C-alpha positions in Angstrom: -203.6 -65.5 -199.1 -204.4 -64.4 -195.7 -200.5 -64.3 -194.9 -199.9 -62.2 -197.7 -202.5 -59.8 -196.5 -201.0 -59.4 -193.1 -197.3 -58.6 -194.7 -199.0 -56.0 -196.8 -200.9 -54.3 -194.1 -200.0 -50.6 -193.6 -200.1 -50.7 -190.0 -197.0 -53.0 -189.5 -193.7 -51.5 -190.5 -191.5 -53.5 -192.7 -188.4 -53.4 -190.3 -190.2 -55.6 -187.7 -192.9 -55.7 -185.1 -194.0 -52.3 -183.6 -192.2 -51.0 -180.5 -195.3 -50.9 -178.5 -196.4 -54.2 -179.1 -197.7 -56.0 -176.2 -196.6 -59.5 -175.7 -199.2 -62.1 -175.5 -200.6 -63.2 -172.4 -198.7 -66.4 -171.1 -201.8 -67.6 -169.2 -204.9 -66.5 -167.6 -204.7 -64.8 -164.3 -201.5 -63.1 -165.1 -201.4 -59.3 -165.5 -199.0 -58.0 -168.2 -196.9 -54.8 -167.0 -196.8 -52.0 -169.5 -193.6 -50.1 -170.5 -194.0 -47.3 -168.0 -194.5 -49.6 -165.1 -191.3 -51.4 -166.1 -189.2 -48.0 -166.3 -190.6 -47.1 -163.0 -189.5 -50.2 -161.4 -186.0 -50.0 -162.7 -185.6 -46.5 -161.5 -186.7 -47.6 -158.1 -184.1 -50.4 -158.2 -181.5 -48.0 -159.5 -182.3 -45.5 -156.7 -181.8 -47.9 -154.1 -178.4 -49.2 -155.2 -177.4 -45.4 -155.3 -178.6 -44.8 -152.0 -176.6 -47.9 -150.7 -173.4 -46.7 -152.4 -173.7 -43.3 -151.3 -174.2 -44.6 -147.6 -171.1 -46.8 -148.2 -169.1 -44.0 -149.2 -170.2 -41.4 -146.6 -169.8 -44.1 -143.8 -166.2 -45.1 -144.9 -164.5 -42.7 -142.3 -166.8 -44.0 -139.5 -165.9 -47.2 -138.4 -168.3 -49.6 -137.3 -167.8 -51.1 -133.8 -165.6 -54.2 -134.0 -166.6 -57.2 -132.1 -163.7 -58.6 -129.9 -162.3 -61.9 -131.4 -162.8 -64.9 -129.3 -165.7 -63.4 -127.3 -169.0 -64.1 -128.9 -171.5 -61.3 -128.7 -174.5 -62.5 -126.8 -176.8 -62.0 -123.9 -174.7 -60.5 -120.9 -171.4 -59.9 -122.7 -170.8 -56.1 -123.7 -168.9 -55.3 -127.0 -166.4 -52.6 -126.3 -166.6 -49.8 -128.8 -163.7 -48.4 -130.7 -163.6 -45.3 -128.2 -163.2 -47.6 -125.3 -160.4 -49.6 -126.8 -158.5 -46.5 -128.0 -158.6 -45.2 -124.2 -157.4 -48.6 -123.0 -154.6 -48.7 -125.5 -153.5 -45.1 -124.6 -153.4 -45.7 -120.8 -151.2 -48.8 -121.5 -148.9 -47.0 -124.0 -148.5 -44.2 -121.3 -147.1 -46.7 -118.6 -144.8 -48.3 -121.0 -143.8 -44.7 -122.2 -143.3 -43.7 -118.7 -141.0 -47.0 -118.0 -139.4 -46.4 -121.2 -138.4 -42.8 -120.2 -137.2 -43.8 -116.8 -134.9 -46.3 -118.5 -133.7 -43.7 -120.9 -133.1 -41.2 -118.1 -130.9 -43.8 -116.3 -129.0 -44.3 -119.7 -128.3 -40.8 -120.3 -126.8 -40.2 -116.9 -123.2 -39.2 -117.3 -120.7 -42.0 -116.0 -118.6 -40.8 -113.2 -115.1 -39.8 -114.3 -112.5 -42.4 -114.3 -110.1 -41.9 -111.3 -106.6 -42.3 -112.0 -105.0 -45.2 -110.0 -102.7 -43.8 -107.3 -99.1 -44.9 -107.5 -97.8 -46.9 -104.8 -95.4 -44.7 -102.7 -96.0 -41.6 -104.7 -96.8 -39.5 -101.3 -93.4 -40.4 -100.0 -90.5 -38.0 -100.0 -87.3 -38.6 -101.8 -84.7 -39.4 -99.6 -81.2 -38.7 -100.8 -78.2 -39.8 -99.0 -75.1 -37.8 -99.5 -72.0 -39.7 -100.5 -70.2 -41.1 -97.6 -73.2 -41.2 -95.2 -74.5 -44.4 -93.7 -78.3 -44.7 -94.8 -79.2 -46.5 -91.4 -77.3 -43.7 -89.2 -74.9 -46.1 -87.9 -71.8 -43.9 -88.6 -70.6 -40.6 -87.6 -72.4 -37.5 -88.6 -72.0 -36.1 -92.2 -69.3 -33.6 -92.9 -69.2 -31.5 -96.0 -65.8 -32.1 -97.7 -66.1 -28.8 -99.7 -67.1 -26.5 -96.5 -64.7 -23.7 -95.7 -62.9 -23.7 -92.5 -64.9 -22.3 -89.5 -68.3 -22.6 -91.1 -69.2 -26.0 -89.9 -69.4 -26.8 -86.3 -67.7 -29.8 -84.4 -69.5 -32.9 -85.4 -70.6 -35.2 -82.7 -70.4 -38.9 -83.0 -73.6 -40.8 -82.7 -72.0 -43.6 -80.9 -68.8 -45.6 -80.3 -66.9 -46.2 -83.4 -66.7 -49.9 -83.9 -63.5 -50.7 -85.6 -63.9 -53.1 -88.7 -62.0 -56.0 -89.1 -59.2 -55.7 -91.6 -58.4 -58.9 -93.3 -55.3 -57.4 -94.7 -53.6 -57.3 -91.6 -50.9 -60.0 -91.1 -51.7 -62.9 -88.9 -49.9 -62.3 -85.6 -50.4 -65.8 -84.3 -48.4 -67.7 -86.7 -45.4 -69.8 -85.3 -43.5 -71.5 -88.0 -40.3 -73.5 -87.3 -37.6 -71.6 -89.5 -34.9 -74.4 -89.0 -32.3 -74.7 -91.7 -33.5 -78.0 -92.9 -37.1 -77.4 -92.7 -39.0 -77.9 -95.8 -42.6 -77.8 -96.2 -44.4 -79.3 -99.3 -48.0 -79.0 -100.9 -49.7 -79.3 -104.1 -52.0 -76.4 -105.5 -54.5 -76.6 -108.5 -56.5 -74.3 -110.5 -58.5 -75.1 -113.7 -55.9 -77.7 -115.5 -52.9 -76.2 -113.8 -50.8 -77.9 -111.1 -48.3 -76.5 -109.0 -46.0 -78.4 -106.7 -44.6 -75.9 -104.1 -41.9 -76.1 -101.4 -41.3 -73.6 -98.6 -37.9 -73.1 -96.9 -36.4 -70.6 -94.8 -34.9 -68.0 -97.0 -35.0 -64.1 -97.8 -38.3 -64.2 -99.7 -37.1 -65.2 -103.3 -39.5 -67.1 -105.7 -38.1 -69.7 -108.0 -40.8 -70.9 -110.6 -39.6 -73.6 -113.0 -36.1 -72.3 -112.8 -36.9 -68.7 -113.5 -37.8 -65.9 -111.2 -41.4 -64.6 -110.4 -41.1 -61.6 -112.4 -40.0 -63.5 -115.4 -42.5 -66.2 -115.4 -45.5 -63.9 -114.3 -44.9 -60.6 -116.0 -48.4 -59.0 -115.1 -48.4 -57.3 -111.6 -51.8 -58.5 -110.7 -50.8 -62.1 -110.8 -47.5 -61.4 -108.8 -49.6 -59.7 -106.0 -52.0 -62.6 -105.9 -49.3 -64.9 -105.5 -47.6 -63.1 -102.7 -50.6 -62.6 -100.5 -50.5 -65.8 -98.5 -47.1 -65.1 -97.2 -47.8 -61.5 -96.8 -50.8 -62.5 -94.6 -48.6 -64.5 -92.3 -46.0 -62.1 -92.1 -43.0 -64.3 -93.5 -42.7 -62.6 -97.2 -39.1 -61.9 -96.3 -38.2 -65.0 -94.2 -39.2 -67.9 -96.5 -38.3 -68.8 -100.2 -40.8 -70.6 -102.6 -39.3 -73.2 -105.1 -42.4 -74.4 -107.5 -42.9 -76.6 -110.5 -45.8 -75.7 -112.5 -47.4 -77.4 -115.6 -50.5 -77.3 -117.3 -53.1 -74.6 -117.9 -52.2 -70.9 -118.8 -50.3 -68.1 -117.3 -53.3 -67.3 -115.1 -54.4 -70.7 -114.1 -50.6 -71.3 -113.0 -50.8 -68.1 -110.8 -53.6 -69.4 -109.0 -52.4 -72.9 -108.5 -49.2 -71.4 -107.2 -51.0 -69.3 -104.6 -53.1 -72.2 -103.5 -50.0 -74.3 -103.2 -48.3 -71.7 -101.1 -51.2 -71.3 -98.7 -51.6 -75.3 -98.4 -47.6 -75.5 -97.5 -48.2 -72.7 -94.7 -51.0 -75.0 -93.3 -48.3 -77.9 -93.3 -45.9 -75.5 -91.5 -48.5 -74.4 -88.9 -51.9 -76.4 -88.7 -53.3 -73.5 -86.3 -53.3 -70.9 -89.4 -56.2 -72.9 -91.0 -59.1 -70.8 -89.5 -57.4 -67.5 -90.6 -56.5 -68.8 -94.0 -59.8 -70.5 -94.4 -61.6 -66.9 -93.8 -59.4 -65.3 -96.2 -60.2 -67.8 -99.1 -56.7 -69.1 -99.6 -57.5 -72.6 -98.8 -60.4 -72.9 -101.3 -59.8 -74.5 -104.4 -61.2 -72.5 -107.3 -63.6 -74.8 -109.0 -64.2 -72.5 -111.9 -63.3 -73.9 -115.3 -64.1 -73.7 -118.9 -67.2 -75.9 -119.7 -66.6 -78.5 -122.2 -67.8 -78.4 -125.8 -71.0 -80.1 -126.8 -71.5 -82.3 -129.8 -73.3 -80.3 -132.7 -72.5 -77.0 -131.2 -69.6 -74.5 -131.7 -68.7 -74.3 -128.1 -70.4 -75.3 -124.9 -73.6 -73.2 -125.5 -73.1 -71.4 -128.9 -75.0 -72.9 -131.6 -74.7 -72.5 -135.2 -76.6 -69.8 -136.8 -80.1 -70.8 -137.9 -80.9 -70.6 -141.6 -84.7 -70.8 -142.6 -83.7 -71.3 -146.3 
């Protein structure tokens, strides 16, 4: 009955306990704060948090001095401030910038222009020697062949003219016995041609394999080469030549005949060796065609190479 009276009490609302209800005392000796005291305490805590947040936002731009890493701050150790660090860094940067600027100035210097190498002998003058003038000045003075008469003065010789030895002149020291029975025989060779030559006193006729010189050697160059030995000695009209030729061609036979006539003259007069040797009549011409090689078309010529 007592519980029912309490529920039906008009002072207590139906939804729940009263808002201003004071909790029961927890125990003896403890003061119970009221709602106003709790609100005042909450507002004080909020004010402290707001003040701390405002101080943090306002001091974001102002950096607190940083302590140097590795050096503990203690008694006797001064911690450098941010301004001191900035000043020290600026001095170091200034030195580095000055060194970098000096290096840049050296690099920016324009390189010296490239000098073209001088050509050896470019400072020398061109020395043109007129035709017919000795470049060493050993001959007579130059005479212009196109100068008119009376324009040029008399030329003076630079020295005594030394007559050059002419090898085409006949040998005056030849002493050959031209008895009626005199016969001088020799053999001449050139390439594969062989000439057996006999010299005898006569009128200067040539009989080669039973034919005249003009018939056997129609080329004037070959005839002139064959006649050179007798013309050099001076017996071209006092001796006849009888020769038997075999082997080789027309040019080789002509060289063999000339060699044979020269050696026959040496048999007639051994004292002619020096003069005939100096003129090249006694030298056996060893030039010949090189033999063909196996695998080649000729001595040196190879077949055409085909890659495919």
